[in-house]
C-alpha positions in Angstrom: -6.2 -5.3 -40.5 -8.6 -5.6 -43.6 -5.4 -5.4 -46.1 -2.7 -7.7 -43.9 -5.8 -10.0 -43.1 -8.6 -9.8 -45.4 -10.8 -9.4 -42.1 -13.8 -7.3 -42.4 -14.5 -4.8 -39.5 -18.0 -7.1 -38.6 -15.3 -10.1 -38.4 -13.0 -8.8 -35.9 -13.6 -9.9 -32.5 -15.5 -7.8 -30.1 -14.4 -5.6 -27.5 -14.7 -7.5 -23.7 -17.0 -4.1 -22.7 -19.2 -4.9 -25.5 -20.3 -7.5 -23.9 -23.7 -7.2 -21.9 -21.9 -9.1 -18.9 -18.8 -6.9 -18.9 -19.8 -3.6 -19.6 -18.0 -0.4 -17.7 -21.0 0.1 -15.9 -21.3 -4.3 -14.7 -17.5 -3.7 -13.5 -17.2 -0.6 -11.9 -20.1 -1.9 -9.5 -18.5 -5.4 -9.1 -15.5 -2.9 -8.0 -17.3 -0.7 -5.8 -19.1 -3.8 -3.8 -16.0 -5.8 -3.3 -13.9 -2.7 -1.4 -17.2 -2.8 0.5 -16.4 -6.4 1.8 -12.3 -5.5 2.1 -13.5 -2.3 3.9 -15.3 -5.2 5.8 -13.2 -6.4 8.0 -15.0 -9.5 9.6 -16.8 -10.5 6.3 -12.9 -10.1 4.6 -11.4 -12.4 7.8 -13.8 -15.3 7.2 -13.2 -15.1 3.6 -8.9 -14.8 4.2 -9.7 -17.6 6.9 -12.0 -20.2 5.3 -9.7 -20.8 2.1 -6.5 -23.0 2.0 -4.3 -20.9 0.2 -1.6 -23.6 -0.5 -4.4 -25.8 -2.4 -7.5 -24.0 -3.8 -5.7 -20.1 -4.8 -3.6 -20.7 -8.4 -0.1 -18.5 -7.8 0.9 -16.8 -11.2 4.5 -16.0 -11.2 6.6 -14.1 -13.4 7.8 -16.2 -16.4 10.0 -13.6 -18.5 12.6 -16.6 -20.1 14.8 -12.9 -20.0 14.9 -13.8 -16.1 18.5 -15.7 -15.2 17.2 -16.5 -11.5 13.7 -17.1 -9.5 13.2 -15.6 -6.1 10.4 -17.5 -4.7 9.2 -16.3 -1.6 8.3 -19.1 0.9 5.5 -18.4 3.5 3.8 -19.7 6.3 -0.4 -19.9 5.5 -1.0 -18.7 9.0 1.7 -15.7 8.9 0.3 -14.9 5.3 -3.2 -14.8 6.2 -2.6 -12.7 9.3 -0.8 -10.0 7.6 -3.9 -10.1 5.0 -6.2 -9.7 7.4 -4.3 -6.5 9.1 -4.9 -4.9 5.8 -8.5 -5.3 5.6 -11.0 -2.3 6.9 -7.5 0.3 7.3 -7.2 2.1 4.4 -10.3 3.6 3.1 -9.6 4.5 -0.6 -9.3 0.4 -1.9 -7.8 0.8 -5.3 -8.4 -2.3 -7.6 -8.0 -3.7 -11.0 -9.8 -4.7 -13.3 -8.0 -7.9 -14.7 -9.1 -10.5 -17.8 -8.9 -14.2 -16.9 -9.4 -16.9 -19.6 -10.1 -20.8 -18.8 -11.8 -23.7 -20.8 -12.7 -21.5 -24.0 -14.3 -18.5 -21.4 -13.6 -15.1 -20.2 -14.2 -13.3 -17.1 -13.0 -10.4 -14.7 -11.4 -10.3 -12.0 -10.4 -8.0 -9.7 -6.3 -7.6 -8.5 -6.1 -6.3 -4.9 -2.4 -5.3 -3.9 -0.9 -5.9 -0.5 2.3 -5.9 1.1 3.5 -9.2 2.8 7.2 -9.4 4.0 10.0 -11.0 2.6 13.0 -11.7 4.9 13.0 -7.8 6.1 11.5 -6.0 3.6 8.2 -5.7 2.2 7.2 -6.9 -1.3 3.8 -6.5 -3.2 1.6 -9.2 -4.5 -2.0 -9.1 -6.1 -5.1 -10.7 -4.6 -7.1 -11.4 -7.7 -11.2 -11.5 -6.7 -14.3 -12.4 -8.2 -17.1 -11.2 -7.7 -20.3 -13.4 -7.3 -23.7 -11.4 -8.5 -26.4 -14.1 -7.0 -24.9 -14.5 -3.8 -24.1 -11.2 -3.0 -20.1 -11.3 -2.2 -16.6 -12.8 -3.4 -13.9 -15.6 -4.5 -10.6 -15.1 -3.9 -8.9 -17.0 -7.5 -5.1 -16.3 -7.2 -1.8 -14.2 -6.6 -0.4 -12.5 -9.3 3.6 -11.6 -8.7 4.2 -10.0 -11.8 3.6 -6.7 -12.2 3.5 -6.3 -15.9 1.7 -9.1 -16.6 -0.8 -7.7 -14.6 -0.6 -4.9 -16.4 -1.0 -6.3 -19.7 -4.2 -8.5 -18.3 -5.8 -5.3 -17.8 -5.3 -3.1 -20.4 -7.0 -6.0 -22.5 -10.8 -4.5 -20.8 -9.4 -0.8 -20.2 -6.9 0.3 -22.5 -4.5 3.2 -21.7 -5.6 6.5 -23.0 -4.0 10.0 -22.0 -7.6 10.3 -19.6 -7.1 6.6 -18.5 -3.7 5.3 -17.0 -3.1 2.5 -15.2 -0.7 3.1 -11.7 0.1 -1.1 -11.0 4.1 -0.1 -12.3 3.9 3.0 -10.1 2.1 0.6 -6.6 3.7 -2.4 -7.1 7.2 -3.0 -5.9 9.0 -6.2 -5.7 11.9 -8.5 -6.0 10.8 -11.7 -6.1 9.3 -13.9 -9.0 7.1 -16.1 -6.9 4.9 -17.5 -4.0 5.0 -20.7 -2.5 2.7 -20.5 0.6 2.7 -24.4 3.1 0.2 -25.0 5.5 2.9 -27.3 7.0 6.0 -25.2 8.5 8.3 -28.4 8.1 7.0 -28.1 4.2 8.4 -24.5 4.1 11.5 -24.9 5.2 12.5 -27.7 2.9 11.2 -25.2 0.3 13.2 -22.5 0.9 16.5 -24.2 1.5 15.9 -25.7 -1.8 15.1 -22.2 -3.6 17.4 -20.3 -1.7 20.7 -23.2 -2.5 19.4 -22.4 -6.5 19.5 -18.7 -5.8 23.3 -19.3 -4.6 24.1 -21.8 -7.8 22.7 -19.1 -9.9 23.7 -15.9 -8.5 27.1 -15.5 -10.7 25.0 -15.1 -13.6 23.1 -12.2 -11.9 23.7 -8.2 -12.4 23.1 -7.3 -9.0 22.5 -3.5 -9.5 19.1 -4.6 -11.9 17.8 -6.4 -8.4 17.2 -3.9 -4.8 18.3 -5.9 -2.6 19.9 -8.9 -4.1 23.0 -8.7 -2.8 21.2 -8.7 0.7 19.3 -11.6 -0.2 22.8 -13.8 -1.2 24.0 -12.6 2.7 21.0 -14.1 4.2 21.0 -17.4 1.6 24.5 -18.2 2.4 24.0 -17.9 6.4 20.7 -20.4 6.0 22.5 -22.9 3.9 25.6 -22.8 6.6 23.2 -23.2 9.2 21.1 -26.4 7.6 24.1 -27.6 5.7 
């Protein structure tokens, strides 16, 4: 780097983990406290119910330009909340992955909690990112992540992969959607589904079906729905 860019080692950006606020000990401690909250079903239920998922939670979809078709899963807010609540306190081995987030010339760490959601007759994974508030000793639900590759990259900025430290996000994150749309109003959700399914069928001839699990199933179901809605 010094030869190519003429930058001395002292002038290079410091690792996130060199920050006093984001040491490995701090991150491990926050992960432990977040896991305790998730395992406390009453506390986590309150968090899930008391946030407007449509307005106050950012959704990060898959923005890979190589994707020829986007598949957005539409979910009604009440049903989505019930699915998340059903996964609280269920698995005592809560796995969280710290990820680096940026905004307004600042950076901070959030923790990705991988969950299952229903998609037609199948289940897919999304990650709910949680931020720990040290002062209030609680968590804030910040975002939903649908792209496991991007999630892995955000994680490896904090904890680079080594022989003794390999993140298993890609192994535990199974999905065939590119984004998630949560609606508080079921009528608006129906319109969203209609538009997405119509777009899916219009571009289906461009797709390599072998590269997308269950894509044939989605195509058949989309055709049936559009025939019904007209």
